RODO-2510 file (C-alpha; in nm, 4 decimals, decimal comma):
residues 372
     n   res          X          Y          Z
     1     m    -0,0272     0,0011     0,0010
     2     s     0,1408     0,3462    -0,1123
     3     d     0,2234     0,5685     0,2039
     4     g     0,1292     0,8797     0,0215
     5     i     0,0200     1,1663     0,2035
     6     l    -0,1696     1,4917     0,0381
     7     v    -0,1235     1,8130     0,2398
     8     v    -0,3930     2,0959     0,1700
     9     n    -0,3123     2,4376     0,3504
    10     p    -0,5688     2,7499     0,2149
    11     g    -0,4756     3,0610     0,3328
    12     s    -0,6426     3,4172     0,2777
    13     t    -0,3872     3,4694     0,0064
    14     s    -0,2688     3,1435    -0,1033
    15     d    -0,3014     2,7868    -0,1312
    16     e    -0,0067     2,5229    -0,0244
    17     i    -0,0496     2,1757    -0,1563
    18     a     0,2248     1,8939    -0,0650
    19     f     0,2783     1,5396    -0,1614
    20     f     0,4929     1,3006     0,0715
    21     q     0,5754     0,9597     0,0375
    22     g     0,6908     0,8929     0,3763
    23     e     0,9208     1,1207     0,4779
    24     k     1,0273     1,2213     0,1589
    25     q     0,8294     1,5413     0,0031
    26     i     0,7917     1,5007    -0,3761
    27     f     0,6164     1,8365    -0,4457
    28     h     0,5125     2,1302    -0,2771
    29     s     0,3545     2,4177    -0,4767
    30     v     0,2230     2,7315    -0,3420
    31     v    -0,0401     2,9016    -0,5515
    32     r    -0,0930     3,2774    -0,4919
    33     y    -0,4046     3,4244    -0,5729
    34     a    -0,3996     3,8155    -0,7176
    35     s    -0,6486     4,0472    -0,5633
    36     g    -0,9079     3,9804    -0,8686
    37     d    -0,8934     3,6346    -0,8518
    38     l    -1,1061     3,5743    -0,5457
    39     k    -1,3302     3,8919    -0,6348
    40     a    -1,6247     3,6818    -0,7531
    41     f    -1,6359     3,5090    -0,3431
    42     e    -1,5714     3,8464    -0,2047
    43     k    -1,8847     3,9001    -0,0364
    44     k    -1,9993     3,5154    -0,0079
    45     k    -1,9069     3,2539     0,2648
    46     v    -1,5843     3,0879     0,2252
    47     t    -1,7202     2,7953     0,1373
    48     a    -1,8343     2,9156    -0,1617
    49     q    -1,4532     2,8510    -0,3051
    50     l    -1,4811     2,4801    -0,2277
    51     q    -1,4923     2,3779    -0,5502
    52     f    -1,2909     2,6548    -0,6788
    53     r    -0,9939     2,5170    -0,4943
    54     q    -1,0433     2,1485    -0,4658
    55     e    -1,0226     2,1788    -0,8541
    56     l    -0,6892     2,3582    -0,8353
    57     v    -0,5487     2,0811    -0,5972
    58     v    -0,6603     1,8099    -0,8033
    59     k    -0,5114     2,0146    -1,1276
    60     t    -0,1874     2,0389    -0,9624
    61     l    -0,2020     1,6733    -0,8610
    62     s    -0,2005     1,5664    -1,2556
    63     e     0,0521     1,8351    -1,3198
    64     r     0,2917     1,6943    -1,0780
    65     a     0,1819     1,3452    -1,2222
    66     v     0,0578     1,2073    -0,9194
    67     a    -0,2187     0,9384    -0,9337
    68     l    -0,4956     0,9947    -0,6724
    69     c    -0,4196     0,6139    -0,6218
    70     e    -0,1155     0,7131    -0,4489
    71     i    -0,3063     0,8984    -0,1863
    72     r    -0,3224     0,7192     0,1442
    73     a    -0,4530     0,9835     0,3504
    74     v    -0,5478     1,3550     0,2868
    75     i    -0,4982     1,6483     0,5893
    76     g    -0,6058     1,9838     0,5571
    77     r    -0,4968     2,2924     0,7865
    78     g    -0,7609     2,2842     1,0791
    79     g    -1,0207     2,5430     1,0398
    80     l    -1,2712     2,7184     1,2722
    81     v    -1,4516     2,4334     1,4405
    82     r    -1,5579     2,4445     1,7840
    83     p    -1,2730     2,5022     2,0604
    84     l    -1,0739     2,1974     2,1262
    85     a    -0,7445     2,0392     2,2583
    86     s    -0,4314     2,0107     2,0457
    87     g    -0,4499     1,6811     1,8478
    88     t    -0,4943     1,5072     1,5115
    89     y    -0,8445     1,4595     1,4198
    90     v    -1,0704     1,2605     1,1538
    91     v    -1,2898     1,4747     0,9561
    92     n    -1,6235     1,3381     1,0555
    93     e    -1,9890     1,4520     0,9578
    94     k    -2,0144     1,6723     1,2545
    95     m    -1,7145     1,8353     1,1874
    96     l    -1,8035     1,9095     0,8187
    97     q    -2,1461     2,0352     0,9103
    98     d    -1,9584     2,2921     1,1511
    99     l    -1,6590     2,3854     0,8930
   100     r    -1,9885     2,4515     0,6198
   101     q    -2,1705     2,6568     0,8746
   102     g    -1,8559     2,8501     1,0148
   103     v    -1,9574     2,7874     1,3811
   104     m    -1,6381     2,9969     1,4868
   105     g    -1,5979     3,2574     1,2056
   106     d    -1,5721     3,2614     0,8062
   107     h    -1,2096     3,1962     0,6953
   108     p    -1,0413     3,0171     0,4205
   109     s    -0,8563     2,7492     0,6943
   110     n    -1,2647     2,6121     0,6891
   111     l    -1,1824     2,4581     0,3689
   112     g    -0,8791     2,2414     0,4768
   113     g    -1,1240     1,9968     0,6316
   114     l    -1,3465     2,0165     0,3299
   115     i    -1,1359     1,9482     0,0559
   116     a    -0,9559     1,6906     0,2532
   117     y    -1,2586     1,4795     0,2559
   118     e    -1,3716     1,5733    -0,0591
   119     i    -1,0456     1,4206    -0,2077
   120     a    -1,0458     1,1431     0,0698
   121     h    -1,3853     1,0274     0,0532
   122     p    -1,4250     0,8951    -0,2546
   123     l    -1,1036     0,7141    -0,2673
   124     g    -1,1723     0,5433     0,0685
   125     v    -0,8849     0,6691     0,2761
   126     p    -0,9286     0,9228     0,5612
   127     a    -0,9239     1,2767     0,5731
   128     f    -0,7975     1,4657     0,8846
   129     i    -0,7239     1,8225     1,0373
   130     a    -0,4459     1,8740     1,3347
   131     d    -0,3953     2,1583     1,5580
   132     p    -0,6552     2,3732     1,4106
   133     v    -0,6364     2,7333     1,5065
   134     v    -0,9297     2,6891     1,7469
   135     v    -0,6983     2,5073     1,9742
   136     d    -0,7867     2,6265     2,3242
   137     e    -0,5931     2,6569     2,6121
   138     m    -0,6147     2,9893     2,7618
   139     e    -0,6734     3,0646     3,0977
   140     p    -0,9689     3,1532     3,3060
   141     l    -0,8493     3,5175     3,3575
   142     a    -0,7582     3,5751     2,9821
   143     r    -1,1094     3,5045     2,8487
   144     y    -1,2401     3,8538     2,9923
   145     s    -1,3042     4,1404     2,7944
   146     g    -1,4823     4,3639     2,9818
   147     m    -1,8200     4,2737     2,8169
   148     p    -1,9358     3,9360     2,9372
   149     e    -2,1574     3,8417     2,6279
   150     n    -1,8356     3,9187     2,4348
   151     p    -1,5301     3,7021     2,5767
   152     r    -1,2069     3,6901     2,4666
   153     l    -1,1650     3,4047     2,1876
   154     s    -0,8639     3,1660     2,1253
   155     i    -0,8345     3,1743     1,7519
   156     f    -0,4516     3,1582     1,6023
   157     h    -0,2292     2,9837     1,4456
   158     a    -0,1818     2,6959     1,6563
   159     l    -0,0135     2,4544     1,4179
   160     n     0,2754     2,6617     1,3746
   161     q     0,3241     2,8071     1,6970
   162     k     0,3104     2,4576     1,8182
   163     r     0,5889     2,3661     1,6009
   164     v     0,8362     2,6475     1,6168
   165     a     0,8104     2,6419     1,9885
   166     r     0,8913     2,2852     1,9992
   167     l     1,2004     2,3669     1,7631
   168     a     1,2958     2,6444     1,9946
   169     a     1,2930     2,4323     2,2932
   170     a     1,5068     2,2128     2,1077
   171     k     1,7559     2,4360     2,0384
   172     l     1,7555     2,5464     2,4138
   173     g     1,8214     2,1688     2,5021
   174     k     1,4884     2,1809     2,6828
   175     a     1,1211     2,0289     2,6507
   176     y     0,8758     2,2217     2,5437
   177     e     0,6604     2,1743     2,8635
   178     d     0,9574     2,3522     3,0549
   179     c     0,9764     2,6683     2,8526
   180     r     0,8368     2,9734     2,8497
   181     f     0,8060     3,1334     2,5093
   182     i     0,6518     3,4158     2,3364
   183     v     0,5573     3,3174     2,0018
   184     m     0,4597     3,5789     1,6922
   185     h     0,3639     3,4105     1,3851
   186     g     0,2852     3,6377     1,0891
   187     g     0,1200     3,5930     0,7750
   188     g    -0,2394     3,7601     0,6157
   189     g    -0,3066     3,7383     1,0022
   190     i    -0,0920     3,7964     1,3123
   191     s    -0,0946     3,5779     1,6329
   192     v     0,1024     3,6513     1,9440
   193     g     0,0995     3,3658     2,2028
   194     a     0,2398     3,3192     2,5579
   195     h     0,3314     2,9635     2,5809
   196     q     0,3869     2,8223     2,9538
   197     g     0,3746     2,4644     3,0827
   198     g     0,3250     2,3215     2,6849
   199     r     0,0067     2,5210     2,6625
   200     v    -0,1047     2,8474     2,4859
   201     v    -0,2367     3,0134     2,8166
   202     d    -0,3125     3,3722     2,6326
   203     v    -0,3376     3,4819     2,2691
   204     n    -0,5127     3,7360     2,0513
   205     n    -0,7827     3,6701     1,8427
   206     a    -0,6055     3,6520     1,5195
   207     l    -0,9127     3,6012     1,2949
   208     d    -1,1010     3,9184     1,3058
   209     g    -1,0518     4,0370     1,7039
   210     d    -0,7749     4,2149     1,9148
   211     g    -0,4203     4,2143     1,8735
   212     p    -0,1716     4,4324     1,6142
   213     f    -0,2956     4,4975     1,2828
   214     t    -0,1765     4,3093     0,9785
   215     p    -0,1378     4,2720     0,6134
   216     q    -0,5321     4,2061     0,5888
   217     r    -0,6713     4,2879     0,9346
   218     s    -0,7307     4,5886     1,1597
   219     g    -0,6561     4,4098     1,4543
   220     g    -0,7728     4,6100     1,7592
   221     v    -0,9206     4,9517     1,6834
   222     p    -1,0853     5,2193     1,8870
   223     s    -1,4315     5,0565     1,9762
   224     g    -1,6069     5,3625     1,9946
   225     a    -1,5204     5,5191     1,6644
   226     l    -1,5965     5,1666     1,5291
   227     a    -1,9553     5,1501     1,6833
   228     r    -1,9901     5,4854     1,5317
   229     m    -1,8983     5,3818     1,1620
   230     c    -2,1123     5,0873     1,2166
   231     f    -2,4620     5,2657     1,2811
   232     s    -2,3603     5,5714     1,0438
   233     g    -2,5518     5,4545     0,7331
   234     s    -2,2190     5,4400     0,5294
   235     y    -2,1362     5,0874     0,5637
   236     t    -2,3014     4,7903     0,5065
   237     l    -2,2342     4,4706     0,7817
   238     d    -2,0418     4,3248     0,5037
   239     d    -1,8520     4,6591     0,4291
   240     i    -1,7626     4,6433     0,8028
   241     k    -1,6466     4,3008     0,7921
   242     l    -1,4240     4,3455     0,4798
   243     k    -1,2532     4,6282     0,6836
   244     l    -1,2001     4,4138     0,9791
   245     k    -1,0599     4,1115     0,7830
   246     g    -0,9428     4,1336     0,4068
   247     h    -0,9420     4,5474     0,3427
   248     g    -0,7820     4,5961     0,6924
   249     g    -0,4439     4,6793     0,8444
   250     l    -0,1787     4,7276     0,5389
   251     a    -0,4077     4,6790     0,2815
   252     a    -0,6115     4,9825     0,3885
   253     y    -0,3109     5,2006     0,4417
   254     t    -0,1243     5,1183     0,1447
   255     g    -0,3579     4,9521    -0,1153
   256     t    -0,2123     4,5901    -0,1005
   257     s    -0,1013     4,3202     0,1594
   258     d     0,1841     4,2326    -0,0256
   259     i     0,5010     4,2923     0,1794
   260     v     0,7190     4,2373    -0,1029
   261     a     0,5399     4,4396    -0,3257
   262     i     0,5308     4,7637    -0,0485
   263     k     0,9275     4,7146     0,0066
   264     k     0,9973     4,7166    -0,3600
   265     y     0,7765     5,0229    -0,3842
   266     i     0,9870     5,1769    -0,1027
   267     a     1,2878     5,1218    -0,2595
   268     g     1,1808     5,2906    -0,5748
   269     e     1,1476     4,9723    -0,7981
   270     e     0,9053     4,9699    -1,0792
   271     l     0,5588     4,7642    -1,0003
   272     p     0,3509     4,6092    -1,2133
   273     e     0,0279     4,7935    -1,2781
   274     g    -0,2729     4,6564    -1,0652
   275     s    -0,0242     4,6072    -0,7960
   276     g    -0,2402     4,8507    -0,5996
   277     l     0,0357     5,0821    -0,4765
   278     d     0,0143     5,4181    -0,6137
   279     g     0,1978     5,7414    -0,5234
   280     r    -0,0764     5,9461    -0,5288
   281     l    -0,2310     5,7133    -0,2340
   282     v     0,0382     5,6688    -0,0250
   283     t     0,4048     5,8136    -0,0457
   284     r     0,7138     5,5386    -0,0204
   285     q     0,7810     5,7076     0,3177
   286     a     0,4487     5,6688     0,4539
   287     a     0,4578     5,3078     0,2791
   288     r     0,7537     5,2387     0,5096
   289     e     0,6173     5,4068     0,8103
   290     c     0,3095     5,1505     0,7714
   291     l     0,5285     4,8580     0,8315
   292     e     0,6989     5,0216     1,0865
   293     a     0,3503     5,1071     1,2449
   294     m     0,2591     4,7075     1,2197
   295     a     0,5843     4,6157     1,3805
   296     y     0,5552     4,8786     1,6807
   297     q     0,2351     4,6906     1,7304
   298     i     0,3672     4,3472     1,7106
   299     a     0,6107     4,4498     1,9713
   300     k     0,3518     4,6112     2,2101
   301     e     0,1565     4,2696     2,2008
   302     i     0,4426     4,0934     2,3110
   303     g     0,5236     4,3189     2,5575
   304     a     0,1821     4,2835     2,7127
   305     l     0,2126     3,8981     2,7190
   306     a     0,5334     3,9137     2,8957
   307     t     0,3489     4,0494     3,1890
   308     v     0,1464     3,6999     3,1650
   309     l     0,4539     3,5291     3,1752
   310     q     0,5693     3,7282     3,5039
   311     g     0,8740     3,8658     3,2964
   312     k     1,0185     3,4913     3,2847
   313     v     1,0942     3,4773     2,9261
   314     d     1,3221     3,1808     2,7771
   315     a     1,2801     3,3365     2,4181
   316     i     1,0806     3,5339     2,2095
   317     i     1,0117     3,3485     1,8707
   318     l     0,9168     3,5233     1,5097
   319     s     0,8081     3,2933     1,2814
   320     g     0,5569     3,3131     0,9651
   321     g     0,5884     3,5058     0,6288
   322     i     0,6576     3,8027     0,8202
   323     a     0,9672     3,7136     0,9630
   324     y     1,1192     3,6637     0,6201
   325     d     1,1717     4,0310     0,6362
   326     e     1,4868     4,1312     0,7894
   327     d     1,5478     4,4807     0,6586
   328     i     1,2430     4,6314     0,8072
   329     i     0,9938     4,4517     1,0114
   330     v     1,1911     4,2045     1,2084
   331     p     1,4610     4,4913     1,3087
   332     a     1,1918     4,7040     1,4081
   333     i     1,0423     4,4193     1,6535
   334     k     1,3607     4,3339     1,7844
   335     s     1,5218     4,6739     1,8892
   336     r     1,2027     4,7141     2,0812
   337     v     1,1642     4,3368     2,2882
   338     g     1,5225     4,2170     2,2622
   339     w     1,6000     4,3328     2,6137
   340     m     1,2855     4,0951     2,7792
   341     a     1,4549     3,7741     2,6268
   342     p     1,6505     3,6234     2,3179
   343     v     1,4734     3,6521     2,0134
   344     m     1,4797     3,3352     1,7688
   345     t     1,3675     3,3753     1,4447
   346     f     1,1987     3,0793     1,2457
   347     a     1,1077     3,2380     0,9129
   348     g     0,7754     3,0975     0,7464
   349     g     0,6487     2,7789     0,8726
   350     d     0,6529     2,4222     0,7454
   351     e     0,3217     2,3509     0,8409
   352     m     0,2745     2,1223     0,5666
   353     r     0,5338     1,9092     0,7172
   354     a     0,3909     1,9238     1,0577
   355     l     0,0497     1,8282     0,8930
   356     r     0,2365     1,5499     0,7110
   357     e     0,3544     1,4101     1,0800
   358     a     0,0441     1,4286     1,2180
   359     a    -0,1442     1,2418     0,9592
   360     a     0,1566     0,9885     0,9633
   361     r     0,1197     0,9562     1,3413
   362     a    -0,2758     0,8709     1,3023
   363     l    -0,1972     0,6331     1,0475
   364     k     0,0722     0,4433     1,2403
   365     e    -0,1537     0,4426     1,5528
   366     p    -0,5229     0,5070     1,4630
   367     a    -0,6247     0,5230     1,8208
   368     s    -0,4687     0,8502     1,8316
   369     a    -0,6811     1,0349     1,6159
   370     k    -0,9400     1,2154     1,8187
   371     d    -1,3105     1,2202     1,7400
   372     y    -1,4558     1,5511     1,6967
***
């Protein structure tokens, strides 16, 4: 029997697809979407993209000469299911229902389990998710928001935060459970979590809640002014949702969420038409200041979580795509938080291999795969 594992990781601005035979990665493909590619789905639930993205996965397999019969399991990035413990889960009917409904919110990661099931089920092989974004290990005090009917929620990049925290612990020669870390994962959204005793005891809601602004999200904004905007009559509910997630953050300030394009613009390089950046809208100096402001807010969030850990921090860990920027963002963060603890950088995030390992463990020890 083939030991091929297909990994699907849908994101806000890209899809990652990888296929492994055992531990060997046969291919890894990243399909990036321009702003117009998903425009037809802009005001629809993310599940409207299911067929579009599933067909892309199957097409990619065909282009890479991977036959469907080689697949022994499919694992997708965990979506916004109900809060649960860390682990690997079998995609079952209850999970499919919750992913379709978006019981905890609407996000492209919801497509991970759906695509995995749609490909795996006709093949008669299992579909999994692992360490979804709603892994919830928060302490009771961290849940208070000041508004009882609107508590703080644990929605973050659990898979990569857990992975890089374990890598950092290994570098320090310690067990993850014995470490106290502050971990930042930065992509289209940004999450900053306090890790203590092997648990993420506090973390910002990286979907559409608090925390720093991001390439696509507004983060925590002045609540009174937001309430007035909502009832001004100038915006629909969908308009406000897009301001919070999709058209917020760097996209709102510069016209694009693409940090690479912003840096090229700052450097005076020519950009293709349709990049979103326009000197009439934002100057190069202002674009640079936007990147610095995002780094400033990330540093503030790290500082806040240092108080959660009572100042006892083994390391501050920067990961995700944002951590690739060693010119502006990473140095700006380090300059503000480096006095607290050593800063370790794991740029990007090998979520694909982490997901493969989770699926492989579940195939080897079926009892370890949890029921949703």
